[in-house]
VOPAGU-2260 file (C-alpha; in pm, 1 decimal, decimal comma):
REM VOPAGU-2260
SITE   aa  ch    i         X         Y         Z
SITE  MET   A    0    1088,0    -817,6    1415,3
SITE  ALA   A    1    1032,2    -450,3    1343,0
SITE  TYR   A    2     680,4    -306,4    1330,6
SITE  ILE   A    3     590,8       2,7    1128,6
SITE  SER   A    4     258,0     185,0    1148,3
SITE  LYS   A    5     153,7     487,1     941,6
SITE  GLU   A    6    -183,9     655,7     908,1
SITE  ILE   A    7    -333,1     938,1     703,5
SITE  VAL   A    8    -674,8    1101,2     662,6
SITE  ILE   A    9    -811,7    1107,4     309,4
SITE  GLU   A   10   -1091,5    1346,1     217,3
SITE  SER   A   11   -1295,7    1091,8      18,6
SITE  SER   A   12   -1544,3     822,8     106,5
SITE  ALA   A   13   -1409,3     493,4     236,9
SITE  ASP   A   14   -1581,4     311,8     -51,2
SITE  ASP   A   15   -1416,0     532,5    -315,7
SITE  VAL   A   16   -1072,2     493,1    -158,2
SITE  TRP   A   17   -1115,9     118,6    -106,2
SITE  GLU   A   18   -1207,2      75,7    -473,1
SITE  VAL   A   19    -849,3     180,3    -553,8
SITE  ILE   A   20    -657,0      40,3    -255,2
SITE  GLY   A   21    -832,6    -296,7    -264,1
SITE  ASP   A   22    -751,3    -359,5    -630,6
SITE  PHE   A   23    -449,0    -589,0    -607,1
SITE  ALA   A   24    -382,1    -588,9    -981,3
SITE  THR   A   25    -369,8    -213,6   -1047,5
SITE  GLY   A   26    -400,0     -45,5    -708,1
SITE  PRO   A   27     -37,1      68,7    -671,0
SITE  SER   A   28     -36,0     247,6   -1008,3
SITE  ARG   A   29    -374,1     405,7    -940,5
SITE  MET   A   30    -302,9     517,4    -582,8
SITE  ALA   A   31      43,5     661,9    -646,1
SITE  PRO   A   32      85,7     766,2   -1010,2
SITE  GLY   A   33     428,4     914,2   -1072,4
SITE  LEU   A   34     572,8     733,4    -770,6
SITE  VAL   A   35     466,9     396,3    -915,3
SITE  LEU   A   36     544,9     362,7   -1286,0
SITE  ASP   A   37     388,0      23,2   -1351,3
SITE  THR   A   38     207,8    -267,4   -1186,8
SITE  LYS   A   39     185,6    -608,8   -1351,9
SITE  ALA   A   40     -19,3    -878,4   -1182,5
SITE  GLU   A   41     -50,0   -1251,3   -1238,3
SITE  THR   A   42    -282,4   -1445,4   -1008,5
SITE  ASP   A   43    -157,3   -1387,2    -652,0
SITE  GLU   A   44     164,0   -1197,3    -734,6
SITE  ARG   A   45     233,0    -853,8    -875,2
SITE  THR   A   46     546,4    -670,6    -982,6
SITE  VAL   A   47     554,8    -302,8    -890,2
SITE  SER   A   48     805,4     -68,5   -1058,7
SITE  PHE   A   49     884,3     260,2    -885,6
SITE  ALA   A   50    1018,6     586,1   -1028,8
SITE  ASP   A   51    1342,7     554,3    -829,8
SITE  GLY   A   52    1426,0     224,5   -1003,5
SITE  THR   A   53    1307,3      -3,4    -723,1
SITE  VAL   A   54    1117,1    -309,4    -843,0
SITE  VAL   A   55     940,5    -541,2    -598,0
SITE  THR   A   56     744,5    -860,8    -630,5
SITE  GLU   A   57     452,7    -874,3    -389,4
SITE  LYS   A   58     238,3   -1173,6    -299,6
SITE  ARG   A   59    -127,0   -1126,8    -209,3
SITE  VAL   A   60    -198,9   -1269,9     135,2
SITE  SER   A   61    -566,4   -1172,3     167,6
SITE  VAL   A   62    -828,2    -922,0      57,7
SITE  ASP   A   63   -1130,8    -865,4     281,4
SITE  GLN   A   64   -1388,6    -652,1     101,1
SITE  ASP   A   65   -1613,2    -613,5     406,9
SITE  ALA   A   66   -1330,3    -500,6     634,7
SITE  ARG   A   67   -1167,7    -294,5     354,3
SITE  ARG   A   68    -837,7    -468,4     429,2
SITE  ILE   A   69    -564,4    -594,7     199,2
SITE  ALA   A   70    -256,5    -786,1     313,6
SITE  TYR   A   71      49,6    -859,9     102,6
SITE  SER   A   72     419,1    -946,5     134,0
SITE  VAL   A   73     728,4    -835,3     -53,7
SITE  VAL   A   74     880,2   -1163,8    -173,4
SITE  GLY   A   75    1143,5   -1048,2    -422,5
SITE  GLY   A   76    1293,7    -777,1    -635,1
SITE  THR   A   77    1549,6    -511,3    -550,3
SITE  VAL   A   78    1421,9    -509,5    -190,2
SITE  ALA   A   79    1421,4    -860,8     -48,2
SITE  PRO   A   80    1337,4    -880,1     323,4
SITE  GLU   A   81    1367,1   -1208,5     509,6
SITE  HIS   A   82    1006,9   -1154,0     620,0
SITE  ASP   A   83     749,4    -893,2     525,2
SITE  ASN   A   84     380,2    -861,4     599,1
SITE  ALA   A   85     202,3    -539,3     507,2
SITE  VAL   A   86    -161,5    -451,3     570,3
SITE  MET   A   87    -360,1    -156,1     434,8
SITE  ARG   A   88    -697,6     -82,1     594,2
SITE  ILE   A   89    -949,6     184,6     502,7
SITE  VAL   A   90   -1161,5     303,0     794,9
SITE  ALA   A   91   -1466,4     524,3     738,3
SITE  ASP   A   92   -1463,6     854,0     927,3
SITE  GLY   A   93   -1786,3    1017,6     815,4
SITE  GLU   A   94   -1950,1    1022,2     474,4
SITE  ARG   A   95   -1670,6    1187,6     273,3
SITE  ARG   A   96   -1367,2    1111,5     486,7
SITE  CYS   A   97   -1164,8     804,5     582,6
SITE  ARG   A   98    -838,0     697,8     738,9
SITE  MET   A   99    -586,1     479,0     567,1
SITE  VAL   A  100    -391,0     268,2     816,0
SITE  TRP   A  101     -80,5      97,6     677,5
SITE  THR   A  102     114,9    -142,1     897,8
SITE  ARG   A  103     408,5    -369,1     830,8
SITE  ASP   A  104     612,3    -635,7    1009,5
SITE  VAL   A  105     958,4    -671,6     857,7
SITE  LEU   A  106    1285,7    -857,1     904,8
SITE  PRO   A  107    1564,4    -772,2     930,0
SITE  ASP   A  108    1491,8    -486,4    1168,3
SITE  GLU   A  109    1737,1    -263,2     979,7
SITE  LEU   A  110    1487,4    -235,5     690,4
SITE  ALA   A  111    1229,5     -65,8     912,9
SITE  GLU   A  112    1377,3     283,6     891,3
SITE  SER   A  113    1399,4     296,8     511,4
SITE  MET   A  114    1066,3     119,8     460,4
SITE  GLY   A  115     898,9     355,1     707,6
SITE  LYS   A  116    1027,4     657,7     514,6
SITE  VAL   A  117     901,6     510,2     187,3
SITE  MET   A  118     562,1     438,3     343,5
SITE  ALA   A  119     533,5     794,4     481,3
SITE  HIS   A  120     624,1     948,2     145,1
SITE  SER   A  121     386,9     711,9     -35,7
SITE  LEU   A  122     100,8     815,0     191,8
SITE  THR   A  123     145,9    1181,3      97,1
SITE  VAL   A  124     122,4    1084,1    -271,5
SITE  ILE   A  125    -177,8     859,2    -204,9
SITE  LYS   A  126    -354,2    1138,0     -13,9
SITE  LYS   A  127    -293,7    1388,3    -293,6
SITE  THR   A  128    -422,1    1136,4    -550,0
SITE  LEU   A  129    -730,7    1019,2    -360,8
SITE  ASP   A  130    -848,1    1333,3    -179,1
SITE  ASP   A  131   -1190,4    1410,0    -324,2
SITE  ALA   A  132   -1178,9    1096,6    -542,7
SITE  ARG   A  133   -1502,1    1029,7    -721,6
């Protein structure tokens, strides 16, 4: 199983960033506008539509408000891994700064390269969107 880990510093408080990242229903559209065109959620699943035409169905695994951690899995859509488990964590790094740590386990291993590139690009959009969020 392939493991991907990406991290970025965001110049905003951990609470402000978590308010967006931890929102399963609308978080993707709010954290990456332009990259994500739409997010539709029903109970524990959401459909995320991307600007490049990719559409994925994601299942919520867990949301831990205290740890500022959300876990989810891609379970369908135009990208359909055999196994996927993604985790986003927001870690405070001072009063107006935090780190976003995004990890993923994925099968088949061949998906790791393309998913890693998408994650890296997404983090640049997320940083631009959430730097100095209020």
